[in-house]
N, C-alpha and C positions, 0 to 999 in steps of 0.2 A: 440792854440797859433796863433798869427797873423803872417802870412808868408810874408817875403819881396819878392818882385818881381824881376825878372831879370833886368828889366828896372831901377828900383830903385837902385839896386846894381851897375849897370853900371854908373849911374849918380854919385853915391858916389865915385866910383873909379876914374872917370874923374875929379871930384872936389878935389881929394886928401883927402877926408874925411875918407877913409879906404884904405887898401891894399889887394891885392889878397891873400897874405899870411895870413892876419888876417881873411879873409873870410874862407879860408881853415881850419885854426886852430879852428874857431868857429864850423864849421861843423864836423870836426874830434872829437872835444870834445863831441858833441852830440852823435856821433856814438859810442864812447867808454864809454859813461856814463853807469855804471852798472845798474842804475835804469831805463834805457830806453830800446828801442827795437832794438838798433843797432846790438846786437849779433845775433838776428834773421833776421833782415832786410838785413844784409850784409853777404856774404859768404867769401869775401876777402876785406880787407881794405888796400889800397895802399898808406899808409900815407907818406912814404919817397918820392915816386915819385910825389905825389900830392904837397908836400911842395917844392920840387925842381922846379916843373913846375910853381907853384904860384910865387915863388921867381923870376923865369926867366921872367914871365909876368910883374912883378913890375919893373924889370930893363928895359924891352922894353918900358913900358909905360913912365917911366921917360925920356927915350931917344926919345920919340915921335915916336916909332916904333911898338907900339902894333898892332897885326894883325887885331884886330877889337875892337870896343868899349866894347865888351863883354869879352875881354881877361882877364883871371883871375877869372872868375866866376866858382865856383865848382859845379859839377854834378856827377852822378853815372850812371853805365851801367848795364843792366841785364846780368846775368851769361851766356847767350847764345851767346854773341858777342865775336868774336876773338879779342884778343890784342896780338900783337907780343911778343913772349916769355912767354905767359901765357897759361895754359891748360884751354880749354873751356869745362866745365863739364855739362852745361845746367841743373843745379840743381840736378844732379844725382851723385851716387857714382860709377856707371858702367863705367864712362869715366875718373875716377881720374888718371888712368895710361896712358892716351892718350898723344901723343906728343904735346908739346906746339905749338901754332899757329905761323906761320912764318911771317904773316902780319896782320895788324889791319883791321877790317871790314871797308869798305869805309865810311859808315855812321858815324862811330865813328871817323875815321881819319879826316873827314871834320870838325867835331866839334873841334878836337884838333888843326887843322890848324887855326881855328878862335880864338883859345886861351882859350877855355873852359878847366877846370882842372878836370880830372877824379879822383874821390876819391876812387873808388873801385867798386866791383861787387856785385850786389844785388841778394838776394834770389828769388826763383821762384818755381812754380810747376815743378816737374820733367818733362823735355822735353816739357814744356809749354802745357801739354795736360789736362788742367782742368781750370775752372773758379772760383774755390773755394779759391785758395791760399795755400792749404794744402801741406806740404812737410814733410814726415815722417823721412827723412834722416837728415835734418838740422833744423827742427823746423818750426813752422808756426808763422810768425809775426802777432801780434794782431792789428786789426783795431783800430784807435784812439778812436772811440765811445765805451763806456762801456768796457773799457780795463780790468777792474777788472773781469768781467764775462769771457772775451775772445771771441771776435767776428772775423769771417772770414774776411780777408782783401780783398778778391777777387783775381782773378788770370787771367792769370798766372803770371803777373808782380807784384807779391805781395810785395816783398821787395822794389821795385821801388816806389810804392804808399806810403808805410809806411815811407820810407826815406824822401820823399817830405813833407808829412803831418807833420813829426816831425822835420822839419828844418835841415835835414842832407844833405844840398846842395839845390840848387835852381831849380833842375829838375833832371829827371832820364829818361833814354832811355829804352823803352820796345819794345815788339813785340805784334802784334794783329792779330790773325788768326780767332777768333770768338768773340773777345771782351776783349782780355787780357790787353789792355791799358784802356779801358773805364769802365769795371766792377770794377777793383780795384780803379779807380779814383772815381767812385760813392760811393764805400764803405768807402773811406778815405777822402771824402769831398774836392777833388781837381779837376783839369781839366785833362782830358786824351784824346789824339787825335790819331785817326787812319787815316792816309792819304790814298789816292788812292794807291793801292798796288804798282804800277809801278813808283810812284813818287820818292821813296827813295830806293836805291839799297839794296837788301837783301843779297848780297854776304857777306860771313864771319859771318853770323848769323846762328846758328844751326837750321836747318829747322824743322818745323812740317808739313806744307803743302806748297809745292812750288806754288800751285795754289792760296792759300788764304793768305799766310803770308804777313804782312806789318810791317814796322818799324815806331814807333811813340813815341812821348814824353809824359811824365806825369809831371805836373808842377803846381805851385800855381794858375795860371790864364791862360786864353786863349791867352793873349799876350805873355806870357812866352812860351807856346806851339808853337806859331807861329814863334818865333825867333829860337827855336831849330829845328823846322821842316824846316825852310828856310835854315839853315846851312846844315842839312843832305841832303836836296834836291839839294845842290850845287848852291843855288842862291847867287848873289852878295850882294844884299840888305837884311840884316838880321832883319831889323826893322819890327815890327808887322804891318799889314795893319790897316788903320784907321777903327774904328767901323762904321758899317753901321747902321743908325737909324732904329729902328723897325717900325716906323710909315709907313704904307703902305706895309710892307712885307707880303707876302702870305705864311703862314705856314700851311702845310698840316698835318692833324691829321688822321692817319689810324685807327680810333676807331672801325671799324668793323672787324679788324684783331685780331689774337691771341696775338698781342703785348699788348693788354689791358685785356687779360683773367687772372683771378686769381691774380690781383694786390693787394698787401697788403694795408690796409687802410691808413697806414702812408705814403706810396708812393703816392697813388692817391690824398691824401689831399695836400701834398706838390706840386705835379704836377699841380693839378687844381688851386691852389693859384698862381703858376707861370704863368699859362695860363691867369688868370684874370688880372694879372699885365701887361702882354704883350698886352692883349686886351685893357686895359685902356690907354696904351701908343700908341695905334693906329695900332697895328698889326692886320692883317686879319687872323683869325683862321678859317680854312676851312677843312671840312671833305674831305678826299681823298679816293677814291675807289682804293685799291691795291689788287685785287684778286691774284696777283702773290705771295704775301706773303704766302698764304695758299698752293700754289703749291710747295714751297720749301721742306717741309717735304716729300711730295710724290716723288719729284725728288731724295731725299736722301734715299728712302726706301730700295734700294739694297746696300747701303753703302755711306760713305761720302768721300770727297776729303781728309780730315784730316786723317781718319783711313787708307785708302788705301795707301796714300803717306807716312804716318808714318811707315806702315808695310814694304814698300819697303826700307825705310831708316834703319830700326831697325832689320830686321829679322836675319841678320848675328850676330849682337851684342847680340840679345836675345838668339841665339843658344849657345853663349859662356857664357853669364852672366845673364841668366834668373833670378836667385835667387837674384840679386842685384837691380832689378826693383821694384818700388812701385807697389804692386799688382793692385791697382786701375787704375794706368796708363797702366800697362801691358795689362790688359783685354781690354782696349779701343784700344790699338795698334793692338792687335791680332785679333780684330774684322775685321780689314782690310784684313786679309788673305782670307776671303770668297768672296771678291769682285773680279770679273773677269775683264779682259781687256775690254770685251764688255760692262760690267756695267760702267766702267770708261768713255768709249767713249760716251755711252748714257747719262751719267751725264753731261759731258762737252757740249754735244749738247743741252740738256734740259736747262742747265744754260744759254747758249747764248740766247735761245728763251725767257726765263723768264726775263733776263736783258733787252732785247729789248722791251718787253711788259711793264715792269715797267718804263723804261725811258719815254715811251710815256705818261703814266698816271701821272708821277710826273713833266713833263716838265713845266706846268704852275706855279709851286711853287718855291719859293726861298729856301725852306728847308722843310724836313719832321721832325716832332717833336713827341717824345714819351718818356715814362720813360726808363731810361737806363736799369734797371732791375726791375722785379716785386716785389723784396724783399728788406727789409732793411737787414743789415749784420746778417746772422744767427750765432748762437753760434757755436764755433768750435766743441763742444761736440755733436752737432746734426748730424755730418757726420760720427760718429763712425761706424754705420752700412753701409755696402756697398750699400744696396738698397736705403737708405736715401741719401747717398753721390750722387748716380746717379740721384735721383729726384732733389735735390737742384742744382747740377751742371747743369743739363739741363735747369732749370728755370733761373739760373744766366746768362747763355749764350743765352737764347732764343731770346731776343730782339736784342742784339748787333750783333748776327751772320747774321742777315738779311743784314746789310750793307756790310759784307764781301762777302756774296754770290752774291750780286748785284754789286760788284766791285765799291763801293762808298767810299767817304770820310765821316768821322763821328766823332763827339766829344761828350763827356759827361761833363756837367757842374753841380755844386752843386746847388740845388734849395730849400733846406730845411731851416727852421728857426733856428737861433742859439739855441743850447741846444736840438733840436729834433734829432731823428735818421737820419743819412745821406741818402739823396735821390739824384739821378742823373737825370738830364734832358738831353735827347739825341737829337742831331740834325744830320740829314743825308743830305749831299749835293749831287751834281751831280759828276759823274766820271770826275776826273781831274779838278774839280771846287774847289780845296783846299783853295786857298787864299781867294776866295769869301766866302766860308763857315766860315773860321776863322774870317773874318770881320763881318759877320752876327752874329757869336757866341759872339763876343765882345759886339755888341749892345744888343743881347738877354740877356746876363749876367747882363748888367747894368740895364735892365728893369725888369728882372724876379727874381732878388735876394731879400733878406730880407731888403736891404738898399733902395729899390725903394718904391715909394708910389703910391697909386691909390685910387680912389673912385668909386666903382662899386656897383650896386644894388645886393643884395644877389640873388642867383639863385636856381632853383630847384635842388635837389640832384641827380635826374636821369640824367645820362650822355647823353642820347639821346634827352633830352628836354632842351630848352634854356630859358624857362619862368623865368622871374625875379620876385622878391617878389612884385614889383610894378604892376605886371600883364601883362606887355608887353614882347615881345620877346627881345627887346633892344639889349644890347651889345653882348648877347650870340647867336645872329642869325648866322647861318652857311650857307656856300655854300656847294654844293655837286658836286663832280666831277664824272661823269659817261659818259665817251666818250667826254665830253665837260663841260663847266661850266654853271650852272644854279642856280637861286635863289630858295632855298627851300621855299615852302609855309608855313607861320607861323602856319596855322591851322593844317597842316600835322605834324609839329613838336610837337604841343601840343597833338595830338592824340597818340603820342608815349609814353606818360606818364600817369600813372593811377591817380596821384594826384600831385599837385604842393605844395611841402612843402618848405618854405623858410629855408635856413640854419640858 
């Protein structure tokens, strides 16, 4: 389906072409449609409150007192955010008898103050501890692609992504500790943004990892994400930043890292086509040496931030309600019990060193670019065995988790052709460079999507070779960063390939 953007809805509201109540009713109709995914995408539908809020926004707009031009636009929130008077269950049944929250999470309260209308609470992986989207307690919402088969929506913000993709509101607020906004965005062919962690307050969001948690939006477009992000960050101007033209942008491709290992053919084909479109539009595609990426698994060898911090949060609840946990989530949390205080201190120290080294390597670039995940959405049935669940989960989070570890902002954009399996293109920006990355992402999406055009010579299929079918290195020539920028010798590039087969 074609999704309306937040800006388009705001224009219609301002022009009197629709009302907030009409927008809310349309979204609620999709949520409650028995033929749709609403029953799996939402854990709670707050229809009465949404209608009342929408009606109030209509009254304020008629009186010229709307709190923002976005007042009355319906959205949803992940089940881990506190709402005053509501029990926060974080996708689990172990918290269903917890006391209701006494105040709304600041990030959500800021959206409400801008006039956004909360429709309800979306489904999620239990306690946000998986990238698959699977939830055995409440059901797993199916990704839009190949819905008859039943494909994983990605997680942990699974219901958020499906809600946006199916038009159940104009955006949804999720969390991202290792990819939980970007992975489901990639699987559901929408945009998903992970801000620099400290940009948006995490108070009132049930934590997975206090070190890595960040609060971000999922929405139809980058511009929609930018508006929601600005509201949650407490900015006065909620309008999305103007798109930065891609011509001249330096986009670093860490092709020598594990971000490109084992990537499915459908993913690499869509990603390569997007790169060629960007190249034809004038972007400079540059190899970037990031040895720090390979150092992240070694740093996590004795345990991860997520496991150790989740264990500290959950150990008392597990002692009381162990049998109510999803076993797949429980095993990941309990892995944190083996991590010592010394291990955690060493991990913090090593993370700081890796961040500093990576910052130096990526400083010459406007953004780093890679596939969001190496897989198209797997079948839900593929994770029936615990071992296969573990393998797929690690693959889905492998690329996105790099941005969290490096304390960066990052976004996933759809880059596949219509009708093809959904594929996400990931951009990683600098720490606290959020607005610039969103502006870059707007330009990249315009030039990398299926509606852009280009004329580039076919190139050799080998990723390390840039030779075109016309025989020259041409548009595919790369720079290499290794302590500084230098031009790669074309003959050296050709020696990396055994044969030059035009596509």
